[in-house]
Backbone and ligand atoms as CSV (ligand in chain L), in Angstrom:
chain,resi,resn,atom,element,x,y,z
A,1,MET,N,N,-9.375,114.924,144.671
A,1,MET,CA,C,-8.833,114.379,145.910
A,1,MET,C,C,-9.934,114.305,146.969
A,2,ALA,N,N,-9.775,113.361,147.865
A,2,ALA,CA,C,-10.743,113.142,148.937
A,2,ALA,C,C,-10.044,113.320,150.281
A,3,THR,N,N,-10.837,113.535,151.320
A,3,THR,CA,C,-10.268,113.742,152.655
A,3,THR,C,C,-10.981,112.876,153.678
A,4,LEU,N,N,-10.185,112.241,154.503
A,4,LEU,CA,C,-10.691,111.418,155.598
A,4,LEU,C,C,-10.321,112.111,156.898
A,5,ILE,N,N,-11.303,112.276,157.773
A,5,ILE,CA,C,-11.045,112.969,159.044
A,5,ILE,C,C,-11.401,112.052,160.205
A,6,PHE,N,N,-10.487,111.914,161.153
A,6,PHE,CA,C,-10.717,111.114,162.362
A,6,PHE,C,C,-10.193,111.921,163.538
A,7,LEU,N,N,-11.071,112.222,164.468
A,7,LEU,CA,C,-10.745,113.109,165.588
A,7,LEU,C,C,-10.206,114.417,165.020
A,8,ASP,N,N,-9.030,114.867,165.428
A,8,ASP,CA,C,-8.546,116.133,164.866
A,8,ASP,C,C,-7.441,115.921,163.838
A,9,HIS,N,N,-7.418,114.723,163.210
A,9,HIS,CA,C,-6.434,114.443,162.173
A,9,HIS,C,C,-7.142,114.244,160.834
A,10,SER,N,N,-6.493,114.649,159.765
A,10,SER,CA,C,-7.068,114.401,158.447
A,10,SER,C,C,-5.996,113.924,157.488
A,11,ILE,N,N,-6.442,113.158,156.478
A,11,ILE,CA,C,-5.543,112.616,155.461
A,11,ILE,C,C,-6.199,112.827,154.111
A,12,THR,N,N,-5.404,113.235,153.145
A,12,THR,CA,C,-5.896,113.403,151.779
A,12,THR,C,C,-5.549,112.139,151.004
A,13,LEU,N,N,-6.508,111.651,150.228
A,13,LEU,CA,C,-6.257,110.450,149.437
A,13,LEU,C,C,-6.912,110.571,148.060
A,14,GLU,N,N,-6.505,109.689,147.155
A,14,GLU,CA,C,-7.021,109.716,145.787
A,14,GLU,C,C,-8.510,109.377,145.765
A,15,ASP,N,N,-9.260,110.049,144.911
A,15,ASP,CA,C,-10.658,109.683,144.694
A,15,ASP,C,C,-10.727,108.208,144.289
A,16,GLY,N,N,-11.650,107.484,144.838
A,16,GLY,CA,C,-11.847,106.088,144.456
A,16,GLY,C,C,-10.945,105.107,145.171
A,17,SER,N,N,-10.093,105.590,146.055
A,17,SER,CA,C,-9.157,104.666,146.703
A,17,SER,C,C,-9.758,104.001,147.937
A,18,GLN,N,N,-9.159,102.888,148.325
A,18,GLN,CA,C,-9.559,102.215,149.561
A,18,GLN,C,C,-9.177,103.106,150.726
A,19,ILE,N,N,-9.985,103.092,151.791
A,19,ILE,CA,C,-9.665,103.936,152.936
A,19,ILE,C,C,-8.782,103.204,153.946
A,20,LYS,N,N,-8.528,101.934,153.732
A,20,LYS,CA,C,-7.792,101.100,154.694
A,20,LYS,C,C,-6.431,101.696,155.106
A,21,LYS,N,N,-5.619,102.014,154.118
A,21,LYS,CA,C,-4.267,102.503,154.421
A,21,LYS,C,C,-4.319,103.812,155.227
A,22,SER,N,N,-5.207,104.702,154.819
A,22,SER,CA,C,-5.328,105.979,155.522
A,22,SER,C,C,-5.867,105.777,156.932
A,23,CYS,N,N,-6.807,104.863,157.082
A,23,CYS,CA,C,-7.365,104.591,158.410
A,23,CYS,C,C,-6.292,104.025,159.335
A,24,LYS,N,N,-5.411,103.210,158.795
A,24,LYS,CA,C,-4.298,102.687,159.609
A,24,LYS,C,C,-3.445,103.835,160.104
A,25,LYS,N,N,-3.157,104.768,159.207
A,25,LYS,CA,C,-2.343,105.938,159.597
A,25,LYS,C,C,-3.049,106.772,160.652
A,26,LEU,N,N,-4.373,106.775,160.606
A,26,LEU,CA,C,-5.151,107.568,161.565
A,26,LEU,C,C,-5.354,106.833,162.893
A,27,GLY,N,N,-4.900,105.584,162.964
A,27,GLY,CA,C,-4.955,104.855,164.220
A,27,GLY,C,C,-6.119,103.900,164.393
A,28,ILE,N,N,-6.904,103.667,163.323
A,28,ILE,CA,C,-7.997,102.687,163.403
A,28,ILE,C,C,-7.366,101.289,163.472
A,29,PRO,N,N,-7.813,100.451,164.406
A,29,PRO,CA,C,-7.240,99.098,164.500
A,29,PRO,C,C,-7.795,98.152,163.426
A,30,PHE,N,N,-6.963,97.255,162.950
A,30,PHE,CA,C,-7.347,96.250,161.955
A,30,PHE,C,C,-6.917,94.879,162.434
A,31,SER,N,N,-7.571,93.866,161.896
A,31,SER,CA,C,-7.120,92.502,162.188
A,31,SER,C,C,-7.132,91.681,160.904
A,32,CYS,N,N,-8.289,91.112,160.541
A,32,CYS,CA,C,-8.329,90.198,159.384
A,32,CYS,C,C,-8.137,90.907,158.043
A,33,GLU,N,N,-8.594,92.115,157.942
A,33,GLU,CA,C,-8.562,92.900,156.691
A,33,GLU,C,C,-9.330,92.225,155.563
A,34,ALA,N,N,-10.262,91.370,155.916
A,34,ALA,CA,C,-11.031,90.632,154.920
A,34,ALA,C,C,-12.538,90.762,155.126
A,35,GLY,N,N,-12.956,91.674,155.990
A,35,GLY,CA,C,-14.381,91.873,156.201
A,35,GLY,C,C,-15.032,90.822,157.075
A,36,ILE,N,N,-14.255,90.138,157.893
A,36,ILE,CA,C,-14.789,89.037,158.698
A,36,ILE,C,C,-14.870,89.371,160.192
A,37,CYS,N,N,-13.837,89.986,160.744
A,37,CYS,CA,C,-13.749,90.115,162.212
A,37,CYS,C,C,-14.477,91.333,162.801
A,38,GLY,N,N,-14.597,92.404,162.060
A,38,GLY,CA,C,-15.266,93.606,162.563
A,38,GLY,C,C,-14.379,94.545,163.365
A,39,THR,N,N,-13.112,94.223,163.514
A,39,THR,CA,C,-12.195,95.075,164.288
A,39,THR,C,C,-12.133,96.494,163.729
A,40,CYS,N,N,-12.248,96.637,162.429
A,40,CYS,CA,C,-12.055,97.937,161.779
A,40,CYS,C,C,-13.354,98.734,161.621
A,41,MET,N,N,-14.425,98.346,162.331
A,41,MET,CA,C,-15.693,99.068,162.194
A,41,MET,C,C,-15.524,100.534,162.553
A,42,VAL,N,N,-16.012,101.406,161.696
A,42,VAL,CA,C,-15.951,102.843,161.972
A,42,VAL,C,C,-17.341,103.444,161.799
A,43,LYS,N,N,-17.660,104.393,162.670
A,43,LYS,CA,C,-18.921,105.120,162.570
A,43,LYS,C,C,-18.667,106.318,161.655
A,44,ILE,N,N,-19.501,106.475,160.659
A,44,ILE,CA,C,-19.361,107.603,159.741
A,44,ILE,C,C,-20.255,108.730,160.255
A,45,THR,N,N,-19.647,109.815,160.679
A,45,THR,CA,C,-20.436,110.910,161.251
A,45,THR,C,C,-20.781,111.968,160.203
A,46,GLU,N,N,-20.083,111.945,159.095
A,46,GLU,CA,C,-20.350,112.897,158.022
A,46,GLU,C,C,-19.823,112.324,156.713
A,47,GLY,N,N,-20.576,112.479,155.636
A,47,GLY,CA,C,-20.076,112.117,154.310
A,47,GLY,C,C,-20.298,110.674,153.904
A,48,MET,N,N,-21.283,109.997,154.500
A,48,MET,CA,C,-21.552,108.604,154.098
A,48,MET,C,C,-21.769,108.509,152.587
A,49,GLU,N,N,-22.382,109.555,152.026
A,49,GLU,CA,C,-22.655,109.544,150.586
A,49,GLU,C,C,-21.370,109.586,149.750
A,50,ASN,N,N,-20.265,109.917,150.399
A,50,ASN,CA,C,-18.990,109.981,149.675
A,50,ASN,C,C,-18.231,108.657,149.693
A,51,LEU,N,N,-18.821,107.649,150.345
A,51,LEU,CA,C,-18.201,106.324,150.344
A,51,LEU,C,C,-18.859,105.447,149.287
A,52,SER,N,N,-18.133,104.435,148.855
A,52,SER,CA,C,-18.659,103.458,147.901
A,52,SER,C,C,-19.874,102.759,148.508
A,53,THR,N,N,-20.697,102.159,147.662
A,53,THR,CA,C,-21.769,101.326,148.205
A,53,THR,C,C,-21.116,100.111,148.863
A,54,MET,N,N,-21.816,99.502,149.811
A,54,MET,CA,C,-21.230,98.373,150.530
A,54,MET,C,C,-20.960,97.210,149.581
A,55,ASN,N,N,-19.816,96.565,149.781
A,55,ASN,CA,C,-19.525,95.371,148.988
A,55,ASN,C,C,-20.151,94.158,149.693
A,56,GLU,N,N,-19.936,92.998,149.131
A,56,GLU,CA,C,-20.555,91.786,149.652
A,56,GLU,C,C,-20.131,91.509,151.098
A,57,GLU,N,N,-18.868,91.742,151.409
A,57,GLU,CA,C,-18.369,91.481,152.764
A,57,GLU,C,C,-19.104,92.357,153.780
A,58,GLU,N,N,-19.272,93.642,153.434
A,58,GLU,CA,C,-19.973,94.545,154.352
A,58,GLU,C,C,-21.456,94.179,154.454
A,59,GLU,N,N,-22.062,93.854,153.331
A,59,GLU,CA,C,-23.478,93.449,153.345
A,59,GLU,C,C,-23.662,92.218,154.219
A,60,ASP,N,N,-22.781,91.250,154.069
A,60,ASP,CA,C,-22.885,90.002,154.828
A,60,ASP,C,C,-22.665,90.230,156.317
A,61,PHE,N,N,-21.908,91.252,156.685
A,61,PHE,CA,C,-21.594,91.507,158.086
A,61,PHE,C,C,-22.817,91.997,158.851
A,62,GLY,N,N,-23.760,92.635,158.147
A,62,GLY,CA,C,-24.958,93.150,158.815
A,62,GLY,C,C,-24.654,94.347,159.699
A,63,LEU,N,N,-23.998,95.329,159.152
A,63,LEU,CA,C,-23.588,96.519,159.911
A,63,LEU,C,C,-24.790,97.381,160.291
A,64,GLU,N,N,-24.674,98.061,161.428
A,64,GLU,CA,C,-25.702,99.016,161.828
A,64,GLU,C,C,-25.635,100.230,160.900
A,65,GLU,N,N,-26.723,100.989,160.889
A,65,GLU,CA,C,-26.779,102.208,160.076
A,65,GLU,C,C,-25.623,103.150,160.436
A,66,GLY,N,N,-24.937,103.669,159.429
A,66,GLY,CA,C,-23.865,104.637,159.662
A,66,GLY,C,C,-22.528,104.020,160.017
A,67,VAL,N,N,-22.457,102.698,159.963
A,67,VAL,CA,C,-21.200,102.008,160.294
A,67,VAL,C,C,-20.661,101.317,159.040
A,68,ARG,N,N,-19.347,101.374,158.862
A,68,ARG,CA,C,-18.696,100.712,157.727
A,68,ARG,C,C,-17.471,99.949,158.195
A,69,LEU,N,N,-17.001,99.072,157.344
A,69,LEU,CA,C,-15.754,98.353,157.621
A,69,LEU,C,C,-14.637,99.085,156.893
A,70,ALA,N,N,-13.685,99.587,157.659
A,70,ALA,CA,C,-12.613,100.385,157.060
A,70,ALA,C,C,-11.713,99.553,156.140
A,71,CYS,N,N,-11.717,98.231,156.312
A,71,CYS,CA,C,-10.881,97.399,155.428
A,71,CYS,C,C,-11.557,97.147,154.091
A,72,GLN,N,N,-12.823,97.525,153.952
A,72,GLN,CA,C,-13.561,97.238,152.717
A,72,GLN,C,C,-14.002,98.487,151.952
A,73,ALA,N,N,-14.290,99.565,152.655
A,73,ALA,CA,C,-14.881,100.741,152.010
A,73,ALA,C,C,-13.877,101.527,151.158
A,74,ARG,N,N,-14.397,102.147,150.146
A,74,ARG,CA,C,-13.624,103.069,149.306
A,74,ARG,C,C,-14.252,104.450,149.417
A,75,ILE,N,N,-13.443,105.466,149.210
A,75,ILE,CA,C,-13.964,106.836,149.220
A,75,ILE,C,C,-14.113,107.279,147.762
A,76,LYS,N,N,-15.254,107.847,147.440
A,76,LYS,CA,C,-15.475,108.295,146.050
A,76,LYS,C,C,-14.810,109.635,145.822
A,77,SER,N,N,-15.074,110.586,146.718
A,77,SER,CA,C,-14.478,111.921,146.659
A,77,SER,C,C,-15.030,112.690,147.859
A,78,GLY,N,N,-14.611,113.920,148.040
A,78,GLY,CA,C,-15.157,114.736,149.112
A,78,GLY,C,C,-14.592,114.380,150.481
A,79,ILE,N,N,-15.362,114.758,151.504
A,79,ILE,CA,C,-14.899,114.604,152.887
A,79,ILE,C,C,-15.728,113.540,153.606
A,80,VAL,N,N,-15.030,112.688,154.333
A,80,VAL,CA,C,-15.698,111.690,155.177
A,80,VAL,C,C,-15.119,111.806,156.574
A,81,LYS,N,N,-16.015,111.951,157.556
A,81,LYS,CA,C,-15.581,112.023,158.964
A,81,LYS,C,C,-15.924,110.718,159.668
A,82,LEU,N,N,-14.968,110.221,160.427
A,82,LEU,CA,C,-15.129,108.962,161.173
A,82,LEU,C,C,-15.106,109.229,162.663
A,83,SER,N,N,-15.705,108.306,163.410
A,83,SER,CA,C,-15.504,108.353,164.860
A,83,SER,C,C,-15.369,106.930,165.348
L,1,FES,S1,S,-10.130,94.144,159.794
L,1,FES,FE1,FE,-11.486,92.465,160.051
L,1,FES,S2,S,-13.347,93.241,159.208
L,1,FES,FE2,FE,-11.906,94.796,158.754
């Protein structure tokens, strides 16, 4: 099992799952959900190594270091902290 932490809330999710649904529960805003708009950008403050490698949508977006798109990323396992 993996854990996603945002502010003082945490959610447990299956290893390898998309973080989108959990991020919605944690209050991260979404719009296109297709890696185009950037509304769901999250700063990863801990556990970047526990996320999947960036997919094509994230690569094409040109994200800054430590930032991911919550509608695209998957969690491999372990703990990931967002801000
Ligand atoms: S919701 Fe648009 S990029 Fe994620």
